[in-house]
C-alpha positions as CSV (number, residue, x, y, z in Angstrom):
1,X,86.9,174.3,76.6
2,X,88.1,170.9,77.4
3,X,91.8,170.5,79.1
4,X,93.8,168.4,81.4
5,X,97.0,171.2,81.0
6,X,96.5,174.6,80.8
7,X,99.6,175.3,78.6
8,X,100.2,178.8,77.0
9,X,98.1,177.7,73.8
10,X,94.9,176.9,76.3
11,X,95.2,180.6,78.1
12,X,95.7,182.4,75.0
13,X,92.6,180.7,73.9
14,X,90.7,181.6,77.0
15,X,92.1,185.5,77.1
16,X,90.7,185.8,72.8
17,X,87.3,184.2,74.7
18,X,87.2,186.9,77.4
19,X,88.1,189.7,74.7
20,X,85.4,188.7,72.7
21,X,82.7,189.1,75.8
22,X,82.8,185.1,76.0
23,X,82.1,183.1,78.9
24,X,84.0,179.9,79.1
25,X,83.2,177.1,80.8
26,X,86.4,175.1,81.9
27,X,86.4,171.4,82.2
28,X,89.6,169.4,83.2
29,X,89.3,165.9,81.0
30,X,90.9,164.3,84.1
31,X,87.9,165.3,86.6
32,X,85.6,164.2,84.5
33,X,83.3,161.0,85.1
34,X,80.7,160.6,82.2
35,X,77.5,158.6,83.1
36,X,76.8,156.5,80.0
37,X,72.8,156.7,80.3
38,X,72.4,160.5,80.8
39,X,72.2,162.1,77.3
40,X,72.0,165.8,79.5
41,X,75.2,167.2,79.7
42,X,74.8,170.9,79.1
43,X,77.3,171.9,76.9
44,X,76.7,173.9,73.8
45,X,80.2,173.8,71.8
46,X,83.2,172.1,72.8
47,X,86.5,173.0,72.0
48,X,88.9,170.0,72.7
49,X,92.3,171.1,73.5
50,X,93.6,168.0,76.1
51,X,96.8,167.0,75.5
52,X,95.9,163.4,75.9
53,X,94.7,162.6,72.7
54,X,93.7,159.0,73.6
55,X,91.0,160.6,76.3
56,X,90.1,163.6,74.1
57,X,89.2,161.5,71.1
58,X,86.9,159.2,73.2
59,X,85.5,161.5,75.2
60,X,85.0,163.9,72.1
61,X,83.2,161.1,70.6
62,X,80.5,160.3,73.4
63,X,79.3,164.1,73.1
64,X,79.1,163.7,69.3
65,X,77.0,161.0,70.0
66,X,75.0,162.7,72.3
67,X,74.3,165.3,69.8
68,X,77.2,167.9,71.0
69,X,79.2,170.0,68.4
70,X,83.3,169.4,69.3
71,X,86.0,170.9,67.4
72,X,87.3,168.9,66.3
73,X,85.1,166.0,66.6
74,X,86.0,163.0,68.5
75,X,86.6,159.9,65.1
76,X,88.9,163.2,63.7
77,X,90.6,163.4,66.8
78,X,91.5,159.4,67.0
79,X,92.1,159.2,63.5
80,X,94.3,161.5,63.2
81,X,96.0,160.7,66.6
82,X,96.8,157.1,65.1
83,X,99.5,158.1,62.1
84,X,99.0,155.2,60.6
85,X,95.2,155.5,59.8
86,X,95.7,158.7,58.9
87,X,98.1,158.5,56.2
88,X,95.9,155.5,55.2
89,X,92.9,157.8,54.7
90,X,94.9,160.6,52.6
91,X,96.6,158.5,50.6
92,X,92.7,156.8,50.1
93,X,91.5,160.6,49.6
94,X,94.9,161.2,46.9
95,X,96.7,163.4,49.3
96,X,100.1,163.1,49.0
97,X,101.6,161.7,51.7
98,X,105.1,160.6,52.6
99,X,106.1,156.9,51.2
100,X,105.5,155.0,54.6
101,X,105.9,150.9,55.5
102,X,103.8,149.5,58.4
103,X,106.2,147.2,60.2
104,X,104.6,144.4,62.3
105,X,107.4,142.1,62.5
106,X,110.9,142.1,62.7
107,X,111.7,139.7,59.9
108,X,112.7,142.2,57.6
109,X,114.2,140.3,54.4
110,X,113.1,141.6,51.1
111,X,111.6,145.0,53.0
112,X,112.2,147.2,49.9
113,X,112.9,150.2,52.6
114,X,115.5,152.4,51.0
115,X,118.0,153.8,53.8
116,X,118.5,155.9,55.8
117,X,115.1,155.8,57.1
118,X,113.2,157.0,60.0
119,X,111.2,154.8,62.5
120,X,107.9,156.2,64.2
121,X,105.4,155.0,66.6
122,X,101.6,155.0,65.2
123,X,101.1,157.3,68.3
124,X,103.3,160.1,69.8
125,X,104.2,163.9,69.6
126,X,107.6,166.3,69.8
127,X,109.9,163.8,67.7
128,X,109.5,160.8,71.0
129,X,110.6,157.5,70.0
130,X,111.7,159.0,66.6
131,X,114.6,157.2,65.4
132,X,117.2,157.4,62.4
133,X,118.4,154.0,61.4
134,X,121.1,153.3,58.4
135,X,120.5,149.4,57.6
136,X,118.2,147.1,57.7
137,X,120.3,145.0,60.3
138,X,119.9,148.8,62.4
139,X,116.0,148.7,61.9
140,X,116.0,145.0,63.0
141,X,117.5,145.6,66.5
142,X,115.8,148.8,66.8
143,X,112.1,146.7,66.5
144,X,113.5,143.9,68.7
145,X,113.9,146.4,71.3
146,X,110.5,148.0,71.1
147,X,109.1,144.7,71.0
148,X,109.8,144.1,74.6
149,X,107.6,147.5,75.1
150,X,103.6,147.5,75.0
151,X,101.6,146.1,72.0
152,X,102.2,149.3,70.0
153,X,105.7,149.7,70.6
154,X,105.9,146.5,68.5
155,X,104.3,148.4,65.2
156,X,106.3,150.9,63.3
157,X,105.7,153.1,61.0
158,X,109.1,153.7,58.3
159,X,109.7,156.2,56.0
160,X,112.6,157.8,54.0
161,X,114.6,160.2,55.5
162,X,114.0,163.4,53.2
163,X,116.3,166.2,52.7
164,X,118.1,167.5,55.4
165,X,115.2,167.1,58.0
166,X,113.8,170.6,57.0
167,X,109.4,170.6,57.6
168,X,106.9,172.8,57.3
169,X,104.2,173.4,59.4
170,X,100.8,174.6,58.0
171,X,97.9,176.0,59.9
172,X,94.3,175.1,58.5
173,X,91.0,177.1,60.4
174,X,87.6,176.3,58.4
175,X,89.6,175.4,55.0
176,X,91.7,177.9,55.2
177,X,95.3,178.7,55.6
178,X,96.1,181.0,58.2
179,X,99.6,180.9,59.0
180,X,103.1,178.8,57.8
181,X,106.3,178.3,58.9
182,X,109.7,176.6,58.0
183,X,111.3,174.3,61.1
184,X,115.3,173.2,60.8
185,X,116.6,170.8,62.9
186,X,119.3,172.5,65.4
187,X,122.9,171.3,64.7
188,X,123.6,167.9,65.6
189,X,120.2,166.5,65.1
190,X,117.8,165.7,62.5
191,X,114.6,166.3,64.0
192,X,113.0,169.7,63.1
193,X,110.8,169.9,66.1
194,X,110.7,173.2,68.0
195,X,110.3,171.3,71.2
196,X,113.9,169.7,70.8
197,X,115.7,173.2,69.5
198,X,114.5,173.8,65.3
199,X,114.7,176.7,64.2
200,X,111.3,178.1,63.1
201,X,111.0,180.7,60.8
202,X,107.6,182.1,59.3
203,X,107.3,181.7,55.4
204,X,104.8,182.2,52.5
205,X,104.7,178.4,50.8
206,X,103.2,178.1,47.1
207,X,99.2,177.2,46.7
208,X,100.2,173.9,46.2
209,X,101.1,173.3,49.4
210,X,97.9,175.3,50.7
211,X,96.3,173.1,48.7
212,X,97.3,170.1,49.9
213,X,97.2,171.1,53.4
214,X,93.2,171.9,52.8
215,X,92.2,168.9,51.5
216,X,94.4,166.9,54.0
217,X,92.4,168.7,57.0
218,X,89.1,167.9,54.8
219,X,89.7,164.5,54.3
220,X,90.3,163.7,57.6
221,X,87.0,165.8,59.0
222,X,89.1,168.3,60.8
223,X,87.8,171.8,61.6
224,X,91.2,173.2,62.5
225,X,94.7,170.9,62.0
226,X,98.3,171.7,61.9
227,X,99.7,169.6,59.0
228,X,103.6,168.9,58.7
229,X,104.6,168.9,55.3
230,X,108.2,167.8,53.6
231,X,109.5,168.4,50.4
232,X,110.8,166.0,48.2
233,X,112.3,167.3,45.0
234,X,111.1,164.6,42.9
235,X,107.6,164.4,44.1
236,X,107.1,168.2,45.7
237,X,104.7,168.6,49.0
238,X,104.3,165.9,50.9
239,X,102.0,165.1,54.0
240,X,103.8,163.5,56.5
241,X,101.7,164.3,60.0
242,X,98.4,165.8,60.4
243,X,97.9,167.2,64.3
244,X,94.3,167.5,65.6
245,X,94.8,169.4,68.7
246,X,98.1,171.0,67.7
247,X,100.1,173.7,69.8
248,X,100.7,176.9,68.0
249,X,102.9,179.2,70.1
250,X,105.8,178.4,68.1
251,X,103.9,179.5,65.1
252,X,102.6,182.4,66.0
253,X,106.2,183.6,67.0
254,X,107.8,182.6,63.7
255,X,104.4,184.0,61.9
256,X,103.4,187.1,63.7
257,X,100.0,185.7,63.2
258,X,97.0,186.0,66.2
259,X,96.1,182.3,65.8
260,X,94.3,182.0,69.0
261,X,92.1,184.9,68.1
262,X,91.4,183.0,64.7
263,X,90.4,179.7,66.0
264,X,88.1,181.6,68.9
265,X,86.8,183.5,65.5
266,X,85.9,180.2,63.9
267,X,84.3,178.3,67.2
268,X,82.2,181.2,67.6
269,X,81.1,181.0,64.3
270,X,80.1,177.9,64.4
271,X,78.3,178.0,67.2
272,X,76.2,180.4,65.8
273,X,75.0,178.4,62.8
């Protein structure tokens, strides 16, 4: 298993491997030094659990080139980590997604954006650098401020604010939904991230939501994923983001499902093929 920080999720995965009598080799991605001329790495199958998606995707792709199976694969991790690329792939695959504009300029005349709107970077987790703006003037000011940062900060995704901020996390493994929950923002916030105090409750969604989550996972080439959905009264369920190295502690507590056991069982089933 490839990691950088042993969070509760990684510790639970290790425990499940041990419970099934499987020896796991732990490799900290920050301690790695890959010889690009050497194709003998000694890995069988690698579960990618590094918090750094950029490093995880890069190393996974190199391992894939060498014929080593990784879960998830490198290209899928990289495509999912870039939210603009991910939504483009999903839209191309006819998966319903949240209407999104990729803004590369602070000149917003005739932008056609409906307000209030959500502004987010193409990379990121836990609701960081995600803002709610009420007008094109606010959006322009925000973008000008962020343009002072690195190159990725100068590109933003803009989406309509849907509903009251409630979203749904659907966890897919091997083409099947294993758990789902509803997340509601805490008082005074509009973001539903559990890491920001959002309340999570296990919920059974309709087959239409689950079909969308599975299709999104497959369109991105992921073995397993956490798919975030929003619900629009006029459009139904829409994919907001797809997480290729998803956390699941909150979902376990909300749903009561032993998610690490299901991930481990899937990894072992792939290894036996």
